[in-house]
VODODREN-44404 format. One line per field, with one value per residue: residue in three letters; x, y, z of N, C-alpha, C in turn. Coordinates in nm, 2 decimals. Layout:
residuo: ALA / ...
n_x: X / ...
n_y: Y / ...
n_z: Z / ...
ca_x: X / ...
ca_y: Y / ...
ca_z: Z / ...
c_x: X / ...
c_y: Y / ...
c_z: Z / ...
//
This chain:
residuo: MET / LYS / LYS / PHE / PHE / GLY / ILE / PHE / ILE / VAL / VAL / MET / LEU / LEU / VAL / LEU / PRO / ALA / SER / VAL / PHE / ALA / GLY / ASP / LEU / GLU / ASN / LEU / ILE / GLY / SER / LEU / ASN / ALA / GLN / ALA / LYS / ALA / ASP / LEU / PRO / GLY / PHE / ARG / ALA / ASP / LEU / SER / ALA / GLN / PHE / GLY / LEU / PRO / VAL / PRO / ASP / VAL / ASP / ILE / LEU / MET / LYS / THR / LEU / PRO / THR / PRO / GLY / ASP / VAL / TYR / MET / THR / LEU / ARG / VAL / GLY / ARG / ILE / ALA / ASN / LYS / PRO / THR / GLU / VAL / VAL / ILE / LYS / GLU / TYR / LYS / ALA / ASN / ARG / GLY / LYS / GLY / TRP / GLY / VAL / ILE / ALA / LYS / ASN / LEU / GLY / ILE / LYS / PRO / GLY / SER / ARG / GLU / PHE / HIS / GLU / LEU / LYS / ARG / GLY / ASP / LEU / GLY / PRO / GLY / SER / LYS / SER / ASP / ASP / GLY / LYS / GLY / LYS / GLY / LYS / GLY / LYS / ASP / LYS / LYS / ALA / LYS / SER / ASP / PHE / ARG / GLU / GLY / LYS / ASP / THR / ASP / THR / GLU / ARG / SER / THR / GLY / THR / GLY / ASP / GLY / GLY / LYS / GLY / ARG / GLY / ARG / LYS / LYS
n_x: 12.81 / 13.02 / 13.09 / 12.87 / 12.87 / 13.11 / 13.06 / 12.85 / 12.99 / 13.16 / 12.97 / 12.86 / 13.08 / 13.10 / 12.85 / 12.82 / 12.99 / 12.87 / 12.62 / 12.69 / 12.78 / 12.55 / 12.38 / 12.50 / 12.45 / 12.17 / 12.12 / 12.22 / 12.04 / 11.80 / 11.86 / 11.89 / 11.62 / 11.49 / 11.60 / 11.50 / 11.23 / 11.21 / 11.28 / 11.19 / 11.19 / 11.45 / 11.61 / 11.56 / 11.67 / 11.94 / 12.01 / 11.98 / 12.18 / 12.41 / 12.43 / 12.40 / 12.16 / 11.85 / 11.59 / 11.32 / 11.39 / 11.49 / 11.25 / 11.10 / 11.25 / 11.19 / 10.92 / 10.94 / 11.09 / 11.07 / 11.15 / 11.31 / 11.57 / 11.64 / 11.64 / 11.86 / 12.06 / 12.05 / 12.14 / 12.39 / 12.52 / 12.52 / 12.69 / 12.94 / 12.99 / 13.00 / 12.78 / 12.48 / 12.18 / 11.95 / 12.04 / 12.11 / 11.86 / 11.73 / 11.88 / 11.83 / 11.55 / 11.55 / 11.69 / 11.61 / 11.52 / 11.74 / 11.91 / 12.10 / 12.38 / 12.43 / 12.33 / 12.51 / 12.74 / 12.69 / 12.70 / 12.96 / 13.10 / 13.30 / 13.26 / 13.40 / 13.59 / 13.75 / 13.57 / 13.33 / 13.33 / 13.31 / 13.06 / 12.91 / 12.95 / 12.78 / 12.75 / 12.58 / 12.68 / 12.85 / 12.84 / 12.68 / 12.50 / 12.63 / 12.90 / 13.15 / 13.37 / 13.61 / 13.93 / 14.21 / 14.44 / 14.75 / 14.79 / 14.89 / 14.73 / 14.74 / 14.96 / 14.89 / 14.66 / 14.76 / 14.93 / 14.75 / 14.60 / 14.80 / 14.81 / 14.95 / 14.97 / 15.00 / 14.97 / 14.99 / 15.25 / 15.40 / 15.35 / 15.47 / 15.73 / 15.84 / 15.83 / 15.92 / 16.09 / 16.07 / 16.02 / 16.19 / 16.36 / 16.25 / 16.23 / 16.44 / 16.37
n_y: 3.57 / 3.47 / 3.70 / 3.75 / 3.52 / 3.57 / 3.80 / 3.70 / 3.52 / 3.70 / 3.85 / 3.65 / 3.58 / 3.80 / 3.81 / 3.57 / 3.54 / 3.73 / 3.61 / 3.38 / 3.48 / 3.60 / 3.38 / 3.25 / 3.44 / 3.44 / 3.18 / 3.21 / 3.39 / 3.25 / 3.05 / 3.20 / 3.30 / 3.06 / 3.00 / 3.22 / 3.16 / 2.93 / 3.02 / 3.31 / 3.51 / 3.46 / 3.50 / 3.78 / 3.88 / 3.80 / 3.95 / 4.21 / 4.20 / 4.15 / 4.37 / 4.59 / 4.71 / 4.83 / 4.59 / 4.69 / 4.85 / 4.67 / 4.53 / 4.73 / 4.73 / 4.48 / 4.50 / 4.68 / 4.56 / 4.28 / 4.02 / 3.83 / 3.76 / 3.96 / 4.18 / 4.12 / 4.12 / 4.39 / 4.52 / 4.40 / 4.46 / 4.74 / 4.77 / 4.66 / 4.81 / 5.05 / 5.23 / 5.41 / 5.26 / 5.36 / 5.44 / 5.19 / 5.07 / 5.23 / 5.18 / 4.91 / 4.91 / 5.03 / 4.84 / 4.58 / 4.37 / 4.29 / 4.16 / 4.09 / 4.09 / 4.28 / 4.51 / 4.52 / 4.56 / 4.81 / 4.97 / 4.98 / 4.74 / 4.51 / 4.24 / 3.92 / 4.03 / 4.07 / 4.18 / 4.11 / 3.83 / 3.82 / 3.91 / 3.71 / 3.50 / 3.53 / 3.52 / 3.51 / 3.62 / 3.47 / 3.11 / 3.08 / 2.91 / 2.91 / 2.94 / 2.72 / 2.69 / 2.61 / 2.70 / 2.84 / 2.79 / 2.64 / 2.51 / 2.39 / 2.17 / 1.99 / 1.82 / 1.70 / 1.57 / 1.38 / 1.24 / 1.13 / 0.96 / 0.78 / 0.65 / 0.75 / 0.90 / 1.20 / 1.37 / 1.21 / 1.11 / 1.34 / 1.40 / 1.19 / 1.21 / 1.06 / 1.13 / 1.28 / 1.48 / 1.83 / 2.16 / 2.19 / 2.02 / 2.04 / 2.09 / 1.91 / 1.70
n_z: 3.72 / 3.88 / 4.01 / 4.16 / 4.33 / 4.46 / 4.61 / 4.77 / 4.93 / 5.07 / 5.21 / 5.37 / 5.53 / 5.68 / 5.81 / 5.94 / 6.18 / 6.35 / 6.38 / 6.52 / 6.76 / 6.85 / 6.88 / 7.10 / 7.30 / 7.29 / 7.38 / 7.64 / 7.74 / 7.73 / 7.92 / 8.15 / 8.16 / 8.22 / 8.47 / 8.61 / 8.59 / 8.75 / 9.00 / 9.08 / 9.29 / 9.40 / 9.17 / 9.13 / 9.37 / 9.33 / 9.10 / 9.22 / 9.42 / 9.26 / 9.09 / 9.25 / 9.29 / 9.44 / 9.52 / 9.45 / 9.23 / 9.05 / 9.01 / 8.87 / 8.63 / 8.55 / 8.48 / 8.27 / 8.07 / 7.84 / 7.93 / 8.20 / 8.14 / 7.96 / 8.13 / 8.29 / 8.08 / 8.01 / 8.24 / 8.26 / 8.02 / 8.04 / 8.26 / 8.17 / 7.93 / 8.05 / 8.06 / 8.13 / 8.26 / 8.14 / 7.88 / 7.77 / 7.77 / 7.58 / 7.35 / 7.33 / 7.28 / 7.03 / 6.87 / 6.93 / 6.77 / 6.63 / 6.81 / 7.11 / 7.06 / 6.86 / 6.99 / 7.21 / 7.06 / 6.94 / 7.16 / 7.22 / 7.28 / 7.15 / 6.93 / 7.01 / 7.18 / 7.51 / 7.68 / 7.55 / 7.58 / 7.85 / 7.89 / 7.76 / 7.94 / 8.16 / 8.45 / 8.76 / 9.00 / 9.29 / 9.30 / 9.09 / 8.82 / 8.58 / 8.63 / 8.63 / 8.78 / 8.67 / 8.59 / 8.41 / 8.54 / 8.65 / 8.90 / 9.22 / 9.26 / 9.05 / 9.08 / 9.32 / 9.25 / 9.06 / 9.22 / 9.39 / 9.22 / 9.17 / 9.40 / 9.61 / 9.93 / 10.01 / 10.23 / 10.46 / 10.42 / 10.45 / 10.72 / 10.86 / 10.80 / 10.60 / 10.34 / 10.02 / 10.08 / 10.12 / 10.23 / 10.44 / 10.72 / 10.96 / 11.32 / 11.53 / 11.81
ca_x: 12.78 / 13.13 / 13.09 / 12.76 / 12.92 / 13.22 / 12.99 / 12.78 / 13.09 / 13.21 / 12.86 / 12.85 / 13.19 / 13.07 / 12.73 / 12.83 / 13.04 / 12.77 / 12.51 / 12.74 / 12.78 / 12.41 / 12.33 / 12.55 / 12.37 / 12.03 / 12.12 / 12.23 / 11.91 / 11.71 / 11.90 / 11.85 / 11.48 / 11.45 / 11.64 / 11.41 / 11.10 / 11.22 / 11.29 / 11.19 / 11.24 / 11.59 / 11.67 / 11.56 / 11.77 / 12.07 / 12.03 / 12.00 / 12.31 / 12.52 / 12.44 / 12.39 / 12.03 / 11.75 / 11.49 / 11.22 / 11.44 / 11.49 / 11.11 / 11.07 / 11.31 / 11.11 / 10.80 / 10.98 / 11.15 / 10.99 / 11.19 / 11.41 / 11.70 / 11.66 / 11.68 / 12.00 / 12.15 / 12.05 / 12.23 / 12.53 / 12.58 / 12.55 / 12.81 / 13.06 / 13.01 / 13.00 / 12.67 / 12.36 / 12.07 / 11.85 / 12.10 / 12.10 / 11.72 / 11.70 / 11.94 / 11.75 / 11.42 / 11.57 / 11.75 / 11.59 / 11.50 / 11.87 / 11.97 / 12.19 / 12.51 / 12.43 / 12.31 / 12.64 / 12.84 / 12.65 / 12.74 / 13.11 / 13.15 / 13.34 / 13.25 / 13.53 / 13.68 / 13.74 / 13.44 / 13.22 / 13.33 / 13.26 / 12.91 / 12.86 / 12.96 / 12.65 / 12.74 / 12.50 / 12.75 / 12.91 / 12.75 / 12.59 / 12.51 / 12.72 / 13.03 / 13.18 / 13.49 / 13.73 / 14.01 / 14.32 / 14.55 / 14.82 / 14.83 / 14.95 / 14.64 / 14.77 / 15.05 / 14.82 / 14.57 / 14.83 / 14.98 / 14.63 / 14.57 / 14.90 / 14.80 / 15.04 / 14.89 / 15.11 / 14.95 / 15.05 / 15.39 / 15.47 / 15.34 / 15.55 / 15.86 / 15.89 / 15.80 / 16.03 / 16.15 / 15.99 / 16.10 / 16.29 / 16.35 / 16.18 / 16.32 / 16.46 / 16.34
ca_y: 3.47 / 3.46 / 3.82 / 3.73 / 3.42 / 3.63 / 3.89 / 3.62 / 3.47 / 3.81 / 3.88 / 3.54 / 3.59 / 3.92 / 3.79 / 3.44 / 3.56 / 3.80 / 3.52 / 3.29 / 3.55 / 3.62 / 3.25 / 3.23 / 3.53 / 3.39 / 3.06 / 3.26 / 3.46 / 3.13 / 2.99 / 3.30 / 3.30 / 2.93 / 3.02 / 3.31 / 3.10 / 2.84 / 3.09 / 3.45 / 3.59 / 3.44 / 3.57 / 3.92 / 3.90 / 3.79 / 4.08 / 4.32 / 4.19 / 4.16 / 4.50 / 4.69 / 4.78 / 4.78 / 4.50 / 4.76 / 4.90 / 4.55 / 4.51 / 4.82 / 4.69 / 4.35 / 4.55 / 4.76 / 4.48 / 4.16 / 3.89 / 3.85 / 3.76 / 4.10 / 4.27 / 4.08 / 4.17 / 4.54 / 4.56 / 4.35 / 4.54 / 4.87 / 4.77 / 4.63 / 4.92 / 5.17 / 5.31 / 5.41 / 5.17 / 5.42 / 5.44 / 5.06 / 5.04 / 5.30 / 5.10 / 4.78 / 4.93 / 5.06 / 4.73 / 4.45 / 4.27 / 4.25 / 4.08 / 4.16 / 4.11 / 4.41 / 4.61 / 4.54 / 4.62 / 4.95 / 5.04 / 4.98 / 4.61 / 4.45 / 4.09 / 3.86 / 4.10 / 4.01 / 4.22 / 4.04 / 3.70 / 3.84 / 3.92 / 3.58 / 3.41 / 3.54 / 3.47 / 3.59 / 3.62 / 3.34 / 3.00 / 3.08 / 2.78 / 2.93 / 2.94 / 2.59 / 2.69 / 2.57 / 2.81 / 2.79 / 2.78 / 2.51 / 2.52 / 2.27 / 2.06 / 1.89 / 1.72 / 1.63 / 1.48 / 1.27 / 1.16 / 1.05 / 0.86 / 0.68 / 0.58 / 0.82 / 0.99 / 1.30 / 1.43 / 1.12 / 1.10 / 1.46 / 1.41 / 1.09 / 1.24 / 0.96 / 1.18 / 1.30 / 1.61 / 1.94 / 2.29 / 2.17 / 1.90 / 2.07 / 2.09 / 1.78 / 1.71
ca_z: 3.82 / 3.97 / 4.09 / 4.26 / 4.43 / 4.55 / 4.70 / 4.86 / 5.02 / 5.16 / 5.30 / 5.47 / 5.62 / 5.77 / 5.89 / 6.02 / 6.31 / 6.43 / 6.42 / 6.62 / 6.89 / 6.88 / 6.92 / 7.23 / 7.39 / 7.30 / 7.47 / 7.77 / 7.78 / 7.75 / 8.04 / 8.25 / 8.17 / 8.29 / 8.61 / 8.67 / 8.60 / 8.86 / 9.13 / 9.05 / 9.40 / 9.41 / 9.06 / 9.16 / 9.47 / 9.27 / 9.02 / 9.31 / 9.48 / 9.17 / 9.03 / 9.35 / 9.28 / 9.53 / 9.46 / 9.38 / 9.10 / 8.97 / 8.97 / 8.77 / 8.51 / 8.51 / 8.42 / 8.16 / 7.97 / 7.82 / 7.99 / 8.30 / 8.07 / 7.90 / 8.24 / 8.32 / 7.98 / 8.02 / 8.35 / 8.24 / 7.91 / 8.09 / 8.34 / 8.09 / 7.84 / 8.13 / 8.02 / 8.22 / 8.22 / 8.04 / 7.75 / 7.72 / 7.73 / 7.46 / 7.24 / 7.32 / 7.21 / 6.89 / 6.80 / 6.99 / 6.67 / 6.58 / 6.91 / 7.21 / 7.01 / 6.79 / 7.09 / 7.28 / 6.96 / 6.93 / 7.29 / 7.23 / 7.32 / 7.02 / 6.93 / 7.03 / 7.28 / 7.64 / 7.74 / 7.50 / 7.64 / 7.99 / 7.87 / 7.73 / 8.06 / 8.23 / 8.59 / 8.85 / 9.13 / 9.34 / 9.31 / 8.97 / 8.75 / 8.46 / 8.67 / 8.67 / 8.87 / 8.61 / 8.54 / 8.32 / 8.62 / 8.66 / 9.04 / 9.30 / 9.27 / 8.95 / 9.14 / 9.42 / 9.18 / 9.00 / 9.33 / 9.45 / 9.13 / 9.18 / 9.53 / 9.71 / 10.02 / 10.04 / 10.36 / 10.56 / 10.40 / 10.51 / 10.86 / 10.92 / 10.76 / 10.50 / 10.21 / 9.93 / 10.12 / 10.15 / 10.24 / 10.55 / 10.79 / 11.08 / 11.43 / 11.60 / 11.95
c_x: 12.89 / 13.13 / 12.98 / 12.81 / 13.03 / 13.15 / 12.91 / 12.88 / 13.14 / 13.10 / 12.85 / 12.96 / 13.17 / 12.95 / 12.75 / 12.88 / 12.94 / 12.66 / 12.56 / 12.74 / 12.64 / 12.35 / 12.38 / 12.47 / 12.23 / 12.02 / 12.13 / 12.10 / 11.80 / 11.73 / 11.86 / 11.70 / 11.43 / 11.48 / 11.54 / 11.27 / 11.10 / 11.22 / 11.30 / 11.24 / 11.39 / 11.66 / 11.67 / 11.66 / 11.91 / 12.10 / 12.06 / 12.14 / 12.42 / 12.54 / 12.42 / 12.26 / 11.93 / 11.65 / 11.38 / 11.26 / 11.45 / 11.35 / 11.06 / 11.12 / 11.23 / 10.98 / 10.83 / 11.02 / 11.07 / 11.02 / 11.30 / 11.55 / 11.74 / 11.70 / 11.82 / 12.09 / 12.16 / 12.15 / 12.37 / 12.60 / 12.61 / 12.67 / 12.94 / 13.09 / 13.02 / 12.90 / 12.55 / 12.26 / 11.98 / 11.90 / 12.09 / 11.96 / 11.68 / 11.75 / 11.87 / 11.62 / 11.44 / 11.62 / 11.72 / 11.57 / 11.63 / 11.95 / 12.07 / 12.33 / 12.53 / 12.41 / 12.44 / 12.74 / 12.81 / 12.69 / 12.89 / 13.17 / 13.18 / 13.32 / 13.38 / 13.62 / 13.66 / 13.61 / 13.32 / 13.21 / 13.28 / 13.11 / 12.85 / 12.86 / 12.83 / 12.64 / 12.66 / 12.56 / 12.80 / 12.80 / 12.65 / 12.61 / 12.60 / 12.86 / 13.07 / 13.31 / 13.61 / 13.81 / 14.12 / 14.45 / 14.62 / 14.88 / 14.88 / 14.86 / 14.67 / 14.86 / 14.97 / 14.72 / 14.64 / 14.89 / 14.87 / 14.60 / 14.67 / 14.90 / 14.89 / 14.95 / 14.99 / 15.09 / 15.02 / 15.20 / 15.46 / 15.46 / 15.43 / 15.70 / 15.92 / 15.87 / 15.93 / 16.09 / 16.05 / 16.07 / 16.21 / 16.27 / 16.28 / 16.28 / 16.32 / 16.43 / 16.44
c_y: 3.46 / 3.58 / 3.80 / 3.63 / 3.48 / 3.73 / 3.81 / 3.56 / 3.58 / 3.84 / 3.77 / 3.54 / 3.70 / 3.89 / 3.67 / 3.47 / 3.63 / 3.70 / 3.42 / 3.35 / 3.57 / 3.49 / 3.22 / 3.31 / 3.48 / 3.27 / 3.11 / 3.32 / 3.35 / 3.07 / 3.08 / 3.30 / 3.17 / 2.94 / 3.11 / 3.24 / 3.00 / 2.91 / 3.24 / 3.54 / 3.58 / 3.51 / 3.72 / 3.96 / 3.89 / 3.91 / 4.20 / 4.31 / 4.21 / 4.30 / 4.62 / 4.78 / 4.74 / 4.69 / 4.58 / 4.81 / 4.78 / 4.52 / 4.60 / 4.78 / 4.56 / 4.39 / 4.62 / 4.67 / 4.35 / 4.04 / 3.92 / 3.84 / 3.89 / 4.20 / 4.24 / 4.14 / 4.32 / 4.58 / 4.52 / 4.44 / 4.68 / 4.87 / 4.75 / 4.75 / 5.06 / 5.28 / 5.31 / 5.32 / 5.23 / 5.42 / 5.30 / 5.02 / 5.11 / 5.23 / 4.97 / 4.80 / 4.96 / 4.94 / 4.59 / 4.34 / 4.21 / 4.16 / 4.16 / 4.17 / 4.24 / 4.52 / 4.63 / 4.60 / 4.77 / 5.04 / 5.03 / 4.85 / 4.53 / 4.30 / 4.03 / 3.91 / 4.03 / 4.05 / 4.14 / 3.90 / 3.71 / 3.85 / 3.79 / 3.48 / 3.41 / 3.50 / 3.57 / 3.59 / 3.48 / 3.23 / 3.00 / 2.95 / 2.79 / 2.93 / 2.80 / 2.58 / 2.64 / 2.69 / 2.75 / 2.78 / 2.64 / 2.51 / 2.39 / 2.15 / 1.95 / 1.78 / 1.64 / 1.53 / 1.36 / 1.18 / 1.07 / 0.94 / 0.74 / 0.61 / 0.64 / 0.91 / 1.09 / 1.36 / 1.34 / 1.11 / 1.22 / 1.45 / 1.30 / 1.12 / 1.14 / 1.01 / 1.21 / 1.44 / 1.71 / 2.06 / 2.27 / 2.05 / 1.92 / 2.06 / 1.95 / 1.80 / 1.64
c_z: 3.92 / 4.06 / 4.20 / 4.37 / 4.52 / 4.65 / 4.81 / 4.97 / 5.12 / 5.26 / 5.41 / 5.57 / 5.72 / 5.86 / 5.98 / 6.16 / 6.40 / 6.47 / 6.52 / 6.75 / 6.94 / 6.94 / 7.07 / 7.33 / 7.40 / 7.39 / 7.61 / 7.82 / 7.81 / 7.88 / 8.16 / 8.27 / 8.25 / 8.43 / 8.68 / 8.69 / 8.72 / 8.99 / 9.11 / 9.17 / 9.42 / 9.29 / 9.08 / 9.26 / 9.42 / 9.18 / 9.11 / 9.37 / 9.38 / 9.11 / 9.13 / 9.34 / 9.39 / 9.45 / 9.39 / 9.24 / 9.00 / 8.92 / 8.86 / 8.63 / 8.46 / 8.44 / 8.29 / 8.04 / 7.96 / 7.90 / 8.10 / 8.24 / 8.01 / 8.01 / 8.28 / 8.21 / 7.98 / 8.12 / 8.32 / 8.13 / 7.96 / 8.18 / 8.26 / 7.99 / 7.92 / 8.08 / 8.12 / 8.17 / 8.12 / 7.90 / 7.69 / 7.68 / 7.60 / 7.34 / 7.22 / 7.25 / 7.06 / 6.81 / 6.85 / 6.89 / 6.62 / 6.68 / 7.00 / 7.16 / 6.94 / 6.89 / 7.17 / 7.19 / 6.95 / 7.05 / 7.31 / 7.27 / 7.19 / 7.03 / 6.93 / 7.13 / 7.41 / 7.71 / 7.68 / 7.56 / 7.78 / 7.99 / 7.85 / 7.85 / 8.14 / 8.37 / 8.67 / 8.99 / 9.17 / 9.34 / 9.19 / 8.89 / 8.63 / 8.50 / 8.72 / 8.75 / 8.80 / 8.55 / 8.45 / 8.40 / 8.62 / 8.80 / 9.09 / 9.29 / 9.16 / 9.00 / 9.24 / 9.36 / 9.12 / 9.11 / 9.38 / 9.35 / 9.14 / 9.31 / 9.64 / 9.80 / 10.07 / 10.18 / 10.47 / 10.55 / 10.46 / 10.66 / 10.93 / 10.89 / 10.66 / 10.36 / 10.13 / 9.96 / 10.15 / 10.16 / 10.35 / 10.62 / 10.93 / 11.20 / 11.49 / 11.75 / 12.03
//
């Protein structure tokens, strides 16, 4: 019984991460399908622009694959894995029951890698709904936001010369 339980734990540790990644990709595909349903011409134009394909080629893929999300994933996986679309479609047809995580892995995109996270982001170019614009940067805006919350108007302080310094004093007239 202990041996069975040990094997069960090992199998679960191997299977669980793959299912977590697959769930993320399935959510992404569902979101892309909803986006395409709301505005199919716009979705096709976005795919065309992002992947540099003419719209008629996108239309051929739309007829070849079952959902718009699968069309996006085919193009995205092909770009990230540096594989032609035909190779991705062949892999998709052979393993579509296993999910896009397995397909991506079979084409050389390792789960948890930078490339895999890039795949899960699913941005359709600038202004996409999946791009919230939040980065990890610690730029100048943090000080400006804290100054604003404290009631300091740094722009007017600088212009009147009453601020806390700066790079220089400017020229005197």
